[in-house]
Residue, then its C-alpha position, 0 to 999 in steps of 0.5 A: m255294408p262295408a265302410c267306404y274306402p278312399a280308393r280311386m273311383s272305378l267304373v265297374l260292369v256287373v254281369g247278371g240280374g239277380s240279388r247276388e249282383h245287386a248285393l255286390a253292386s251295393a257294396l261297390a257303390s257304397e265305396g264310391h265306384d260307378l256301375v253299369f249292368a248287363p242286364g240288371n234289374g229294377g234295383t240296380a237301376i237305382l245304383g247305375k246304368n242298366t243295359n239290354v245286353a244279355m248275360g249270355n252274349v259274350p260278343a255284346l258283353v265285350d263290346l259294352a265293356k269296350h264302349e263304356k271303357v270299364d275298369l273292371v268286369v265282375v261276372g255274376p252267373e255261371l253261363p258267361l263264364t263257361l262260355g268264355l267271357v273272361d277269356a274274350l275280355e282279357a284278350q281285349g285288355i279288360s280286367a275281369f273277376g272270374p275264371s277262364k273258360a277252362a277253369a270254369r269246367l269246375e262247374g260246367s262239367k260235373a264229370f270233370m269236377k269229380e275226376l279232378c277230385k279223385k286225381y288230386g285226393v279231394p274228399t268227395a262222394a264215391f261216383a261213377v260217370f256214364e254216357d250210356a243210359e242202359k249202363a247207368k241204369a244197370y249200375v243203379r240196379v246192382a247198387g240196390r240203394p238210393l243214389a244221386v243222379k247229376a247231369d254233367g252240364l249246366c241246368a240252371g239248378k235243375g240237374v241234380v236228382v237225389a233219389s229216394s229209391v232205385d226206381g227214382a234213380v232210373r227215372a232220373i236217368d231216363r229223363m236226363m239221358v233218354a227223354r233229354d229233358l235237360g237237352d245236351a247237358g244230360g247226355k252224360v251223368v254222374v251217379e254218386e253216393i248220397l252223403p248224410g250230414e249238414e250242408a254248408s256253403f264256403h267261398v274262397i276268393v282266389d288269384g290263381a295261387r293265393s286265397v281269401a276265405l269268406v265267412a261260411a254260410q248256409d243256404h235253404k233250398r226247399v221251398f216250404d218251412g221245415d225243408k219240405g217241397p221241391n228244391t229251388g235256387g235258394m229261399g234264404a241263407y245265414a252266416p256264419a254257419p255254426v256247423f263250419t268250425k274254425e277247425i273244419e275251415a282249416e281242414v277244408m283249406r288244406t284238404v279241399v281248397e289247396p289241392t284243388l287250386r294245385g290241381m287246376r294249375e297242373e291241369g294248365a287252367p289256373f283258377r282265378g275268381v271265387l271258388f264256391v265249395g258246396l260241402m256236406i259235414q258229418q261228425g266234424k269231417a267235411t266232403v265236397l258235394e260240388f264246386n261252383v265258379r261264382f258266388g252263390d245266390p242267395e249266399t252272397t246277400v249275407l256275405v257282402p254285409m259280413l266282410d270287413g274290408s273293401w269288396f272292390e279291392l278283393l274283386d280287383g285284386a283277384a282279377r289282376g292275379d294279386l291278392s297279396k296286399v288285400r286285407a279282408g276279414v269277417q265282421s262280428g255278429a251274423a247276417l240273415a236273408v229271406v227270399m221273397a218269391a213270386e206266386h207259383y215259384p219254383a214252378k212257373p212264377a207269376t209276373g207283372d204284380a205290383i210290389s208295395g212297401l218298397l218306396a212307400s215304406p219307412t227307410p229300413p233300419k241300419d244294416t238291413f237291405v233289400f236286394h232285387a232279383g226278379t223286379m222291373r221298374e214301372g212308373d214310380g214303383f216296381v213289379t215282379s218279373g221272375g221267381r225269386v223277386l227280393t231278398v231281404c238281409s239284415r246284419a246284427g249282433t246275433l243271428r236271432a237279432a238279424r232274423d228278427a230285423a229281416y222278417e220285420e222288413v219282409a212284413r212291410i213288403k207285399w204283392r199278390g201271391e207273395h210267399h217266403r219261408g218263415d224259418i230261415g236259420h232254424r238249424a242254428l236257432m234250435 
């Protein structure tokens, strides 16, 4: 974890309850700050005070921040951002890390994101936007090749279908636009070209104009080894991603980040917070797949230990709109994280299973961390309460050493039906 900094102790409200929030909170706690969570999880309860305030209840979150007299609110998930939580907090004079509701459209509306890229020359896949299902299906049939179909709105990671055939794309359009399986989020769709290459996750902390780049990571979305099985919220991550070279980083900052931030200012929605750029990289060229307006999960669990600097200064500086005095770099070595999932995940996960090896196991080795997500306290231990239950991360001098340490800790922890991938980092270790 980052070293402790002698800054004034602050009270921070962390909104969310996943491993992303636990990782960020662990860094803030290591710097001496006090923490409140809404709602938090079993692990965050050890770091501070959990509350029963739902992350989508904007008025209740504002009331909580006022009641606790917090110095900073760190918003983890995308939902409260798209609902305008940061706007509501700032209207009460409360500093918050995250974009405004208008700026959060970069994630909240895939059509807005694609049109912004087109307008400001940001490289992205060719696309078309439809509000009529029959026109969308006709477009797919005329194209005569596999295409990606994306619901315009937020869908908790379920709104993207990379179809392997024309019929598959047509079925995806019917599910989204006709059957409305995704509700109003599927009323409009983006149909786009499928890009070849290797994915990378690039996070940039932004104060509206200035930006601080973090180490690039790579997520593993498929549930089974070898990138097989259905997509998930993420089964593990590692950093740095070798595919994302220094040359590519410089290109992405110049051709993606800078024009996007300029475009958002010109659109009257200057961006503050973290811009998560999902990229496809082929032959040294990067193309934008998507923008997210919050930290990735599980990517955050490897970003946190790889930062050389103060997480509080970084988050607080972006929230105040001034990163000019923040100094942040990248730690040497590498970090790797393994998600431990509940039985049946990513379908309907089993819950309520007792977890062994957390409290009873020896203290994890230095630079190995267990971040909670789908857990809750029960007596002196923990039980599962969600699909992705824990994320075990290790930082070491090499990626191979980080992998070995992470999997050694994973082997200590058990519950009925637990499953995880055994090949996290395989692209970089082949």
